[in-house]
ZADO-1210 file (C-alpha; in nm, 4 decimals, padded with zeros to 6 digits):
<atoms>
<atom x="-00.4468" y="-00.8374" z="01.3930" code="MET" pos="1"/>
<atom x="-00.2300" y="-00.5284" z="01.4355" code="THR" pos="2"/>
<atom x="-00.0852" y="-00.4200" z="01.1053" code="LEU" pos="3"/>
<atom x="00.2646" y="-00.2785" z="01.0687" code="PRO" pos="4"/>
<atom x="00.2382" y="00.0904" z="00.9927" code="LEU" pos="5"/>
<atom x="00.4514" y="00.3183" z="00.7748" code="PRO" pos="6"/>
<atom x="00.7591" y="00.4855" z="00.9158" code="ASP" pos="7"/>
<atom x="00.6867" y="00.8535" z="00.8476" code="LYS" pos="8"/>
<atom x="01.0547" y="00.9466" z="00.8160" code="ARG" pos="9"/>
<atom x="01.0975" y="00.6876" z="00.5418" code="LEU" pos="10"/>
<atom x="00.7781" y="00.8032" z="00.3694" code="VAL" pos="11"/>
<atom x="00.9015" y="01.1621" z="00.3539" code="ARG" pos="12"/>
<atom x="01.2486" y="01.0592" z="00.2348" code="ALA" pos="13"/>
<atom x="01.1050" y="00.8262" z="-00.0309" code="ALA" pos="14"/>
<atom x="00.8805" y="01.0915" z="-00.1830" code="PHE" pos="15"/>
<atom x="01.1469" y="01.3620" z="-00.1687" code="GLU" pos="16"/>
<atom x="01.3701" y="01.1325" z="-00.3715" code="LYS" pos="17"/>
<atom x="01.0890" y="01.0312" z="-00.6084" code="ALA" pos="18"/>
<atom x="00.9590" y="01.3815" z="-00.6858" code="ALA" pos="19"/>
<atom x="01.1745" y="01.4473" z="-00.9928" code="ALA" pos="20"/>
<atom x="01.0672" y="01.1292" z="-01.1755" code="ARG" pos="21"/>
<atom x="00.7316" y="01.0580" z="-01.0138" code="TYR" pos="22"/>
<atom x="00.5194" y="01.1470" z="-01.3152" code="ASP" pos="23"/>
<atom x="00.7086" y="00.9008" z="-01.5344" code="GLU" pos="24"/>
<atom x="00.5595" y="00.6016" z="-01.3530" code="ALA" pos="25"/>
<atom x="00.2502" y="00.7302" z="-01.1707" code="ALA" pos="26"/>
<atom x="00.0050" y="00.6103" z="-01.4370" code="VAL" pos="27"/>
<atom x="-00.2160" y="00.4289" z="-01.1873" code="LEU" pos="28"/>
<atom x="-00.2190" y="00.7189" z="-00.9413" code="GLN" pos="29"/>
<atom x="-00.3356" y="00.9550" z="-01.2167" code="ARG" pos="30"/>
<atom x="-00.6087" y="00.7130" z="-01.3225" code="GLU" pos="31"/>
<atom x="-00.7365" y="00.6785" z="-00.9657" code="ILE" pos="32"/>
<atom x="-00.7214" y="01.0555" z="-00.9242" code="GLY" pos="33"/>
<atom x="-00.9285" y="01.1022" z="-01.2391" code="THR" pos="34"/>
<atom x="-01.1917" y="00.8593" z="-01.1118" code="ARG" pos="35"/>
<atom x="-01.1970" y="01.0298" z="-00.7718" code="LEU" pos="36"/>
<atom x="-01.2403" y="01.3723" z="-00.9324" code="LEU" pos="37"/>
<atom x="-01.5339" y="01.2390" z="-01.1360" code="GLU" pos="38"/>
<atom x="-01.7149" y="01.1569" z="-00.8115" code="ARG" pos="39"/>
<atom x="-01.7320" y="01.5270" z="-00.7381" code="LEU" pos="40"/>
<atom x="-01.9803" y="01.5542" z="-01.0260" code="ASP" pos="41"/>
<atom x="-02.2334" y="01.3918" z="-00.7916" code="LEU" pos="42"/>
<atom x="-02.1584" y="01.6204" z="-00.4961" code="MET" pos="43"/>
<atom x="-02.3615" y="01.9406" z="-00.4991" code="LYS" pos="44"/>
<atom x="-02.1164" y="02.1624" z="-00.3162" code="ILE" pos="45"/>
<atom x="-01.9788" y="02.5131" z="-00.3619" code="ALA" pos="46"/>
<atom x="-01.6733" y="02.5186" z="-00.1359" code="PRO" pos="47"/>
<atom x="-01.5022" y="02.8387" z="-00.0275" code="GLN" pos="48"/>
<atom x="-01.1851" y="02.6518" z="00.0750" code="CYS" pos="49"/>
<atom x="-01.0516" y="02.3311" z="-00.0833" code="VAL" pos="50"/>
<atom x="-00.7683" y="02.1356" z="00.0787" code="LEU" pos="51"/>
<atom x="-00.5863" y="01.8588" z="-00.1081" code="GLU" pos="52"/>
<atom x="-00.3949" y="01.6343" z="00.1315" code="VAL" pos="53"/>
<atom x="-00.1147" y="01.4481" z="-00.0421" code="GLY" pos="54"/>
<atom x="-00.1063" y="01.6627" z="-00.3540" code="SER" pos="55"/>
<atom x="00.2047" y="01.4944" z="-00.4926" code="GLY" pos="56"/>
<atom x="00.3190" y="01.6653" z="-00.8108" code="THR" pos="57"/>
<atom x="-00.0184" y="01.8353" z="-00.8544" code="GLY" pos="58"/>
<atom x="-00.2043" y="01.6239" z="-01.1119" code="PHE" pos="59"/>
<atom x="-00.5324" y="01.6682" z="-00.9235" code="CYS" pos="60"/>
<atom x="-00.4425" y="02.0116" z="-00.7874" code="SER" pos="61"/>
<atom x="-00.4942" y="02.2121" z="-01.1055" code="THR" pos="62"/>
<atom x="-00.8159" y="02.0246" z="-01.1800" code="GLN" pos="63"/>
<atom x="-00.9564" y="02.0949" z="-00.8352" code="LEU" pos="64"/>
<atom x="-00.8643" y="02.4608" z="-00.8658" code="ALA" pos="65"/>
<atom x="-01.0313" y="02.4794" z="-01.2080" code="ALA" pos="66"/>
<atom x="-01.3423" y="02.2971" z="-01.0869" code="ARG" pos="67"/>
<atom x="-01.3949" y="02.5448" z="-00.8031" code="TYR" pos="68"/>
<atom x="-01.2651" y="02.8773" z="-00.9413" code="PRO" pos="69"/>
<atom x="-01.4132" y="03.0831" z="-00.6566" code="ARG" pos="70"/>
<atom x="-01.2577" y="02.8714" z="-00.3822" code="ALA" pos="71"/>
<atom x="-00.9259" y="02.9249" z="-00.2118" code="HIS" pos="72"/>
<atom x="-00.7160" y="02.6180" z="-00.2948" code="PHE" pos="73"/>
<atom x="-00.4475" y="02.4667" z="-00.0695" code="ILE" pos="74"/>
<atom x="-00.2142" y="02.1828" z="-00.1715" code="ALA" pos="75"/>
<atom x="-00.0480" y="01.9954" z="00.1144" code="LEU" pos="76"/>
<atom x="00.2196" y="01.7282" z="00.0944" code="ASP" pos="77"/>
<atom x="00.4805" y="01.5804" z="00.3257" code="ILE" pos="78"/>
<atom x="00.7599" y="01.6277" z="00.0686" code="ALA" pos="79"/>
<atom x="00.8949" y="01.9664" z="-00.0376" code="HIS" pos="80"/>
<atom x="00.9975" y="01.8258" z="-00.3748" code="GLY" pos="81"/>
<atom x="00.6439" y="01.7182" z="-00.4565" code="MET" pos="82"/>
<atom x="00.5078" y="02.0622" z="-00.3687" code="LEU" pos="83"/>
<atom x="00.7605" y="02.2354" z="-00.5941" code="ARG" pos="84"/>
<atom x="00.6336" y="02.0334" z="-00.8886" code="HIS" pos="85"/>
<atom x="00.2714" y="02.0976" z="-00.7893" code="ALA" pos="86"/>
<atom x="00.3344" y="02.4717" z="-00.7684" code="ARG" pos="87"/>
<atom x="00.4963" y="02.4717" z="-01.1132" code="ASN" pos="88"/>
<atom x="00.1778" y="02.3281" z="-01.2642" code="ARG" pos="89"/>
<atom x="00.0125" y="02.6607" z="-01.1892" code="PHE" pos="90"/>
<atom x="00.1233" y="02.9326" z="-01.4310" code="GLY" pos="91"/>
<atom x="00.2406" y="03.2643" z="-01.2929" code="TRP" pos="92"/>
<atom x="-00.0913" y="03.4256" z="-01.3812" code="TRP" pos="93"/>
<atom x="-00.2852" y="03.1551" z="-01.1966" code="GLN" pos="94"/>
<atom x="-00.0635" y="03.1951" z="-00.8924" code="ARG" pos="95"/>
<atom x="-00.1057" y="03.5716" z="-00.9004" code="LEU" pos="96"/>
<atom x="-00.4819" y="03.5663" z="-00.9592" code="ARG" pos="97"/>
<atom x="-00.5792" y="03.2682" z="-00.7423" code="ARG" pos="98"/>
<atom x="-00.3026" y="03.2820" z="-00.4797" code="ASN" pos="99"/>
<atom x="-00.3116" y="02.9041" z="-00.4127" code="PRO" pos="100"/>
<atom x="-00.1439" y="02.7818" z="-00.0947" code="GLY" pos="101"/>
<atom x="00.1293" y="02.5170" z="-00.0801" code="PHE" pos="102"/>
<atom x="00.1953" y="02.3628" z="00.2611" code="LEU" pos="103"/>
<atom x="00.4628" y="02.1081" z="00.3478" code="CYS" pos="104"/>
<atom x="00.3099" y="01.9243" z="00.6414" code="ALA" pos="105"/>
<atom x="00.1977" y="01.5908" z="00.7823" code="ASP" pos="106"/>
<atom x="-00.1625" y="01.4771" z="00.7259" code="ALA" pos="107"/>
<atom x="-00.1727" y="01.3729" z="01.0917" code="GLU" pos="108"/>
<atom x="-00.0928" y="01.7266" z="01.2092" code="SER" pos="109"/>
<atom x="-00.2549" y="01.9773" z="00.9751" code="LEU" pos="110"/>
<atom x="-00.1368" y="02.3394" z="01.0206" code="PRO" pos="111"/>
<atom x="-00.4879" y="02.4748" z="00.9677" code="LEU" pos="112"/>
<atom x="-00.7529" y="02.6253" z="01.1930" code="ALA" pos="113"/>
<atom x="-01.0518" y="02.4288" z="01.3167" code="ASP" pos="114"/>
<atom x="-01.3525" y="02.4312" z="01.0833" code="ALA" pos="115"/>
<atom x="-01.1691" y="02.6143" z="00.8052" code="SER" pos="116"/>
<atom x="-01.2127" y="02.3774" z="00.5065" code="VAL" pos="117"/>
<atom x="-01.5235" y="02.2961" z="00.3019" code="ASP" pos="118"/>
<atom x="-01.3787" y="02.0139" z="00.0886" code="LEU" pos="119"/>
<atom x="-01.0906" y="01.7871" z="00.1832" code="LEU" pos="120"/>
<atom x="-00.9714" y="01.5796" z="-00.1134" code="PHE" pos="121"/>
<atom x="-00.7043" y="01.3106" z="-00.0794" code="SER" pos="122"/>
<atom x="-00.5924" y="01.0756" z="-00.3562" code="ASN" pos="123"/>
<atom x="-00.3988" y="00.7581" z="-00.2586" code="VAL" pos="124"/>
<atom x="-00.2350" y="00.9177" z="00.0440" code="THR" pos="125"/>
<atom x="-00.4013" y="00.7661" z="00.3500" code="LEU" pos="126"/>
<atom x="-00.2010" y="00.4427" z="00.3188" code="GLN" pos="127"/>
<atom x="00.1165" y="00.6369" z="00.4024" code="TRP" pos="128"/>
<atom x="-00.0225" y="00.7662" z="00.7336" code="CYS" pos="129"/>
<atom x="00.1085" y="00.5905" z="01.0436" code="SER" pos="130"/>
<atom x="-00.2151" y="00.6405" z="01.2402" code="ASN" pos="131"/>
<atom x="-00.5352" y="00.6451" z="01.0320" code="PRO" pos="132"/>
<atom x="-00.7492" y="00.7361" z="01.3327" code="ASP" pos="133"/>
<atom x="-00.5309" y="01.0381" z="01.4081" code="ALA" pos="134"/>
<atom x="-00.5526" y="01.1334" z="01.0416" code="THR" pos="135"/>
<atom x="-00.9317" y="01.1116" z="01.0347" code="PHE" pos="136"/>
<atom x="-00.9456" y="01.3127" z="01.3579" code="ALA" pos="137"/>
<atom x="-00.7423" y="01.5887" z="01.1920" code="GLU" pos="138"/>
<atom x="-00.9592" y="01.5762" z="00.8800" code="PHE" pos="139"/>
<atom x="-01.2685" y="01.6073" z="01.0976" code="ARG" pos="140"/>
<atom x="-01.1154" y="01.8951" z="01.2961" code="ARG" pos="141"/>
<atom x="-01.0400" y="02.1185" z="00.9964" code="VAL" pos="142"/>
<atom x="-01.3653" y="02.0528" z="00.8108" code="LEU" pos="143"/>
<atom x="-01.6488" y="02.2976" z="00.8559" code="LYS" pos="144"/>
<atom x="-01.9897" y="02.1623" z="00.9612" code="PRO" pos="145"/>
<atom x="-02.1338" y="02.0086" z="00.6455" code="GLY" pos="146"/>
<atom x="-01.7880" y="01.9837" z="00.4872" code="GLY" pos="147"/>
<atom x="-01.7020" y="01.6900" z="00.2619" code="LEU" pos="148"/>
<atom x="-01.4164" y="01.4407" z="00.2868" code="LEU" pos="149"/>
<atom x="-01.3435" y="01.2505" z="-00.0341" code="LEU" pos="150"/>
<atom x="-01.0506" y="01.0095" z="-00.0519" code="PHE" pos="151"/>
<atom x="-00.8980" y="00.7059" z="-00.2179" code="SER" pos="152"/>
<atom x="-00.6414" y="00.4627" z="-00.0836" code="THR" pos="153"/>
<atom x="-00.5140" y="00.1095" z="-00.1361" code="PHE" pos="154"/>
<atom x="-00.6707" y="-00.2002" z="00.0186" code="GLY" pos="155"/>
<atom x="-00.5036" y="-00.5202" z="00.1463" code="PRO" pos="156"/>
<atom x="-00.5195" y="-00.7078" z="-00.1874" code="ASP" pos="157"/>
<atom x="-00.2831" y="-00.4513" z="-00.3399" code="THR" pos="158"/>
<atom x="00.0317" y="-00.6165" z="-00.4833" code="LEU" pos="159"/>
<atom x="-00.0891" y="-00.9561" z="-00.3661" code="LYS" pos="160"/>
<atom x="00.1182" y="-01.1341" z="-00.6333" code="GLU" pos="161"/>
<atom x="00.4384" y="-00.9611" z="-00.5252" code="LEU" pos="162"/>
<atom x="00.3608" y="-01.0348" z="-00.1611" code="ARG" pos="163"/>
<atom x="00.2973" y="-01.4032" z="-00.2370" code="ALA" pos="164"/>
<atom x="00.6183" y="-01.4310" z="-00.4389" code="ALA" pos="165"/>
<atom x="00.8228" y="-01.2922" z="-00.1486" code="TRP" pos="166"/>
<atom x="00.6382" y="-01.5171" z="00.0959" code="ARG" pos="167"/>
<atom x="00.7656" y="-01.8157" z="-00.1006" code="ALA" pos="168"/>
<atom x="01.1199" y="-01.7000" z="-00.0201" code="VAL" pos="169"/>
<atom x="01.1113" y="-01.5940" z="00.3468" code="ASP" pos="170"/>
<atom x="00.8882" y="-01.4596" z="00.6240" code="ASP" pos="171"/>
<atom x="01.0301" y="-01.1075" z="00.6160" code="THR" pos="172"/>
<atom x="00.7960" y="-00.8224" z="00.5236" code="MET" pos="173"/>
<atom x="00.8975" y="-00.6945" z="00.1796" code="HIS" pos="174"/>
<atom x="00.5719" y="-00.5288" z="00.0661" code="VAL" pos="175"/>
<atom x="00.3716" y="-00.2502" z="00.2278" code="ASN" pos="176"/>
<atom x="00.0611" y="-00.3578" z="00.4193" code="VAL" pos="177"/>
<atom x="-00.2715" y="-00.1807" z="00.3614" code="PHE" pos="178"/>
<atom x="-00.5824" y="-00.1357" z="00.5767" code="ILE" pos="179"/>
<atom x="-00.9153" y="-00.3020" z="00.5007" code="ASP" pos="180"/>
<atom x="-01.2015" y="-00.0917" z="00.3660" code="MET" pos="181"/>
<atom x="-01.4331" y="-00.1832" z="00.6542" code="HIS" pos="182"/>
<atom x="-01.1761" y="-00.0771" z="00.9126" code="ASP" pos="183"/>
<atom x="-01.1460" y="00.2598" z="00.7393" code="LEU" pos="184"/>
<atom x="-01.5241" y="00.3001" z="00.7470" code="GLY" pos="185"/>
<atom x="-01.5253" y="00.2212" z="01.1183" code="ASP" pos="186"/>
<atom x="-01.2509" y="00.4796" z="01.1663" code="GLY" pos="187"/>
<atom x="-01.4653" y="00.7464" z="01.0018" code="LEU" pos="188"/>
<atom x="-01.7500" y="00.6722" z="01.2422" code="LEU" pos="189"/>
<atom x="-01.5214" y="00.6674" z="01.5452" code="ARG" pos="190"/>
<atom x="-01.4008" y="01.0136" z="01.4548" code="ASN" pos="191"/>
<atom x="-01.7418" y="01.1715" z="01.4224" code="GLY" pos="192"/>
<atom x="-01.8038" y="01.1660" z="01.0470" code="PHE" pos="193"/>
<atom x="-02.1589" y="01.1346" z="00.9223" code="ALA" pos="194"/>
<atom x="-02.2993" y="00.9146" z="00.6459" code="ASP" pos="195"/>
<atom x="-01.9729" y="00.7433" z="00.5400" code="PRO" pos="196"/>
<atom x="-01.9840" y="00.5588" z="00.2088" code="VAL" pos="197"/>
<atom x="-01.7114" y="00.3096" z="00.1157" code="MET" pos="198"/>
<atom x="-01.6615" y="00.1083" z="-00.2017" code="ASP" pos="199"/>
<atom x="-01.3791" y="-00.0638" z="-00.3842" code="ARG" pos="200"/>
<atom x="-01.2603" y="-00.1831" z="-00.7238" code="GLU" pos="201"/>
<atom x="-00.9710" y="-00.3874" z="-00.8583" code="ASP" pos="202"/>
<atom x="-00.7271" y="-00.2627" z="-01.1198" code="ILE" pos="203"/>
<atom x="-00.4644" y="-00.4952" z="-01.2636" code="VAL" pos="204"/>
<atom x="-00.1547" y="-00.3643" z="-01.4372" code="LEU" pos="205"/>
<atom x="00.0606" y="-00.6025" z="-01.6393" code="THR" pos="206"/>
<atom x="00.4369" y="-00.6122" z="-01.6846" code="TYR" pos="207"/>
<atom x="00.6843" y="-00.7932" z="-01.8991" code="GLN" pos="208"/>
<atom x="00.8795" y="-00.8891" z="-01.5875" code="ASP" pos="209"/>
<atom x="00.8738" y="-00.8345" z="-01.2107" code="ALA" pos="210"/>
<atom x="01.1837" y="-00.6153" z="-01.2180" code="ARG" pos="211"/>
<atom x="00.9880" y="-00.3553" z="-01.4173" code="SER" pos="212"/>
<atom x="00.7176" y="-00.3516" z="-01.1513" code="LEU" pos="213"/>
<atom x="00.9728" y="-00.3070" z="-00.8751" code="MET" pos="214"/>
<atom x="01.1396" y="-00.0289" z="-01.0714" code="SER" pos="215"/>
<atom x="00.8075" y="00.1574" z="-01.1055" code="ASP" pos="216"/>
<atom x="00.7398" y="00.1223" z="-00.7329" code="LEU" pos="217"/>
<atom x="01.0818" y="00.2664" z="-00.6560" code="LYS" pos="218"/>
<atom x="01.0366" y="00.5516" z="-00.9049" code="THR" pos="219"/>
<atom x="00.7153" y="00.6716" z="-00.7406" code="ILE" pos="220"/>
<atom x="00.8493" y="00.6234" z="-00.3872" code="GLY" pos="221"/>
<atom x="00.6146" y="00.3340" z="-00.3121" code="ALA" pos="222"/>
<atom x="00.8697" y="00.0790" z="-00.2001" code="HIS" pos="223"/>
<atom x="00.8551" y="-00.0805" z="00.1443" code="ASN" pos="224"/>
<atom x="00.8416" y="00.1875" z="00.4162" code="VAL" pos="225"/>
<atom x="00.6695" y="-00.0100" z="00.6904" code="ASN" pos="226"/>
<atom x="00.8091" y="-00.0535" z="01.0360" code="ARG" pos="227"/>
<atom x="00.9344" y="-00.4098" z="01.0729" code="GLY" pos="228"/>
<atom x="01.0714" y="-00.4246" z="00.7193" code="ARG" pos="229"/>
<atom x="01.3971" y="-00.6034" z="00.6488" code="SER" pos="230"/>
<atom x="01.6969" y="-00.3760" z="00.7027" code="ILE" pos="231"/>
<atom x="01.9715" y="-00.3897" z="00.4458" code="GLY" pos="232"/>
<atom x="02.0012" y="-00.5119" z="00.0900" code="LEU" pos="233"/>
<atom x="01.8236" y="-00.8220" z="-00.0308" code="THR" pos="234"/>
<atom x="02.0712" y="-01.0863" z="-00.1497" code="GLY" pos="235"/>
<atom x="02.0844" y="-01.1868" z="-00.5152" code="LYS" pos="236"/>
<atom x="01.9790" y="-01.5416" z="-00.4327" code="ASN" pos="237"/>
<atom x="01.6635" y="-01.4300" z="-00.2516" code="LYS" pos="238"/>
<atom x="01.5793" y="-01.1795" z="-00.5210" code="LEU" pos="239"/>
<atom x="01.6249" y="-01.4465" z="-00.7886" code="GLY" pos="240"/>
<atom x="01.4037" y="-01.6854" z="-00.5938" code="ALA" pos="241"/>
<atom x="01.1327" y="-01.4203" z="-00.5646" code="MET" pos="242"/>
<atom x="01.1449" y="-01.3436" z="-00.9368" code="LEU" pos="243"/>
<atom x="01.1122" y="-01.7159" z="-01.0106" code="ALA" pos="244"/>
<atom x="00.8172" y="-01.7467" z="-00.7701" code="ALA" pos="245"/>
<atom x="00.6405" y="-01.4536" z="-00.9367" code="TYR" pos="246"/>
<atom x="00.6502" y="-01.6386" z="-01.2693" code="GLU" pos="247"/>
<atom x="00.3684" y="-01.8693" z="-01.1631" code="ARG" pos="248"/>
<atom x="00.1298" y="-01.5746" z="-01.2053" code="PHE" pos="249"/>
<atom x="00.2251" y="-01.5142" z="-01.5688" code="ARG" pos="250"/>
<atom x="-00.0701" y="-01.5159" z="-01.8072" code="ARG" pos="251"/>
<atom x="-00.0649" y="-01.4475" z="-02.1814" code="ASP" pos="252"/>
<atom x="00.3005" y="-01.3585" z="-02.1599" code="GLY" pos="253"/>
<atom x="00.2532" y="-01.0866" z="-01.8954" code="ARG" pos="254"/>
<atom x="00.2858" y="-01.0670" z="-01.5173" code="LEU" pos="255"/>
<atom x="-00.0058" y="-00.9091" z="-01.3272" code="PRO" pos="256"/>
<atom x="00.0207" y="-00.6548" z="-01.0469" code="ALA" pos="257"/>
<atom x="-00.3141" y="-00.6248" z="-00.8704" code="SER" pos="258"/>
<atom x="-00.4309" y="-00.3122" z="-00.6898" code="TYR" pos="259"/>
<atom x="-00.7330" y="-00.2931" z="-00.4635" code="GLU" pos="260"/>
<atom x="-00.8613" y="00.0637" z="-00.4800" code="ILE" pos="261"/>
<atom x="-01.0721" y="00.1855" z="-00.1886" code="VAL" pos="262"/>
<atom x="-01.2871" y="00.4962" z="-00.2209" code="TYR" pos="263"/>
<atom x="-01.4589" y="00.6754" z="00.0637" code="GLY" pos="264"/>
<atom x="-01.6539" y="00.9873" z="00.1352" code="HIS" pos="265"/>
<atom x="-01.8189" y="01.1259" z="00.4464" code="ALA" pos="266"/>
<atom x="-01.9486" y="01.4533" z="00.5843" code="TRP" pos="267"/>
<atom x="-01.8641" y="01.6626" z="00.8865" code="ALA" pos="268"/>
<atom x="-02.2003" y="01.6715" z="01.0665" code="PRO" pos="269"/>
<atom x="-02.3957" y="01.9940" z="01.0801" code="LEU" pos="270"/>
<atom x="-02.4711" y="01.9364" z="01.4479" code="THR" pos="271"/>
<atom x="-02.1900" y="01.9210" z="01.7059" code="PRO" pos="272"/>
<atom x="-02.1709" y="01.5695" z="01.8491" code="ARG" pos="273"/>
<atom x="-01.9946" y="01.4106" z="02.1406" code="GLN" pos="274"/>
<atom x="-01.9140" y="01.0407" z="02.1235" code="GLN" pos="275"/>
<atom x="-01.8963" y="00.8591" z="02.4548" code="THR" pos="276"/>
<atom x="-01.6870" y="00.5583" z="02.5532" code="GLN" pos="277"/>
<atom x="-01.9860" y="00.3258" z="02.5109" code="ASP" pos="278"/>
<atom x="-02.0059" y="00.4240" z="02.1442" code="GLY" pos="279"/>
<atom x="-02.3195" y="00.6373" z="02.1790" code="ALA" pos="280"/>
<atom x="-02.3345" y="00.9746" z="02.0104" code="THR" pos="281"/>
<atom x="-02.4751" y="01.2583" z="02.2183" code="ARG" pos="282"/>
<atom x="-02.6215" y="01.5713" z="02.0631" code="ILE" pos="283"/>
<atom x="-02.6922" y="01.8893" z="02.2565" code="SER" pos="284"/>
<atom x="-03.0693" y="01.9394" z="02.2908" code="LEU" pos="285"/>
<atom x="-03.0188" y="02.3154" z="02.2727" code="GLU" pos="286"/>
<atom x="-02.8239" y="02.2804" z="01.9506" code="GLN" pos="287"/>
<atom x="-03.0849" y="02.0446" z="01.8054" code="LEU" pos="288"/>
<atom x="-03.3611" y="02.2924" z="01.8885" code="ARG" pos="289"/>
<atom x="-03.1569" y="02.5749" z="01.7339" code="ALA" pos="290"/>
<atom x="-03.1143" y="02.3717" z="01.4169" code="ASN" pos="291"/>
<atom x="-03.4894" y="02.2994" z="01.4027" code="VAL" pos="292"/>
<atom x="-03.5746" y="02.6684" z="01.4542" code="ARG" pos="293"/>
<atom x="-03.3261" y="02.7608" z="01.1830" code="GLY" pos="294"/>
<atom x="-03.4926" y="02.5199" z="00.9432" code="THR" pos="295"/>
<atom x="-03.8260" y="02.6987" z="00.9609" code="PHE" pos="296"/>
<atom x="-03.7013" y="03.0604" z="00.9480" code="LYS" pos="297"/>
</atoms>
C-alpha cells in the first residue's frame, strides 16, 4: 500500500508557526530525544563533525555539543524559527568558542559535502520527510566511511485512538500516516547502509479530553500535513462526533494517546559498495585487497 506523504511546504509552515511555543508542549519529543541520546553511550565513536537533522528548538543540540566537545557541531532544520531558538540555547561564549553551525535546509537535500560527517543524529524528524529513500540516500552521501546514523521516528500505531475516532465519522484522512519500522530498515539497506538495527517501543500519554491532545499537536506543529488531507475547516458536527467517538477509549478518567516510537541506527560502510538492480552488493576487489593490506600494516 502506498502511504500518503507529507507536503513539505505545509511541514515548513507548521514548524515556523510552532517555533515560539514548541517547548511548551514537546514533552514527548524531549523524552524520546533523551532516550536516543542515551544510546550514544553504547557507541564507541569520537566524531570530528556531528550533524543534527531536525534540530527543532535545540533540546538535543546542546547535549550533543557537550558530549563531543572536540567535534564541530551543525544543527539543521527546515524552519528558520526553530533554528533561532536552537542558536539561543548556546551562550555567546559557546558560540564564540565552538562556532556551531546552524543551517536552514531540507533533510532530503543537505547542503553539505560528500563524506563530511561522522555522526548524523535525528530525533523524530524522518516522519516529516516526503521521500524516506531520498532522505536515507542523502544521509548516506554526507556520512564518512564508518560514520554513524542514529535516528528516531514515529511508527504507524502512533495516534491510533485519534485515527479510529475520526474513522468513525468519515473516510477523510485527518491524522498523519507513519511508515512501518521494517520498511525503514529495508530503506537503509537499499541505500547502502551497513548493519542496520531497528527496534520500537510504545509510549502512551493521557489527557483529560481529546481537545487538549489536539491543542498540543497544533502547538508543536504536528497537525495533519499529509497530501490528500481534507481541505478547509472541519464542521462542528463532525468534530463533536469525533470527540464522542474518542470517549470509548477512556480509562480511569483519562483518554490515551498512543505513540509508537521507532529507533534505528546503521553505519556507512568502510568499503565502497555498488548495489545492482538485482539487489546484489558489489565490492571492488582492489578496494577489498587494500583494506586487507591496511589491516595488517
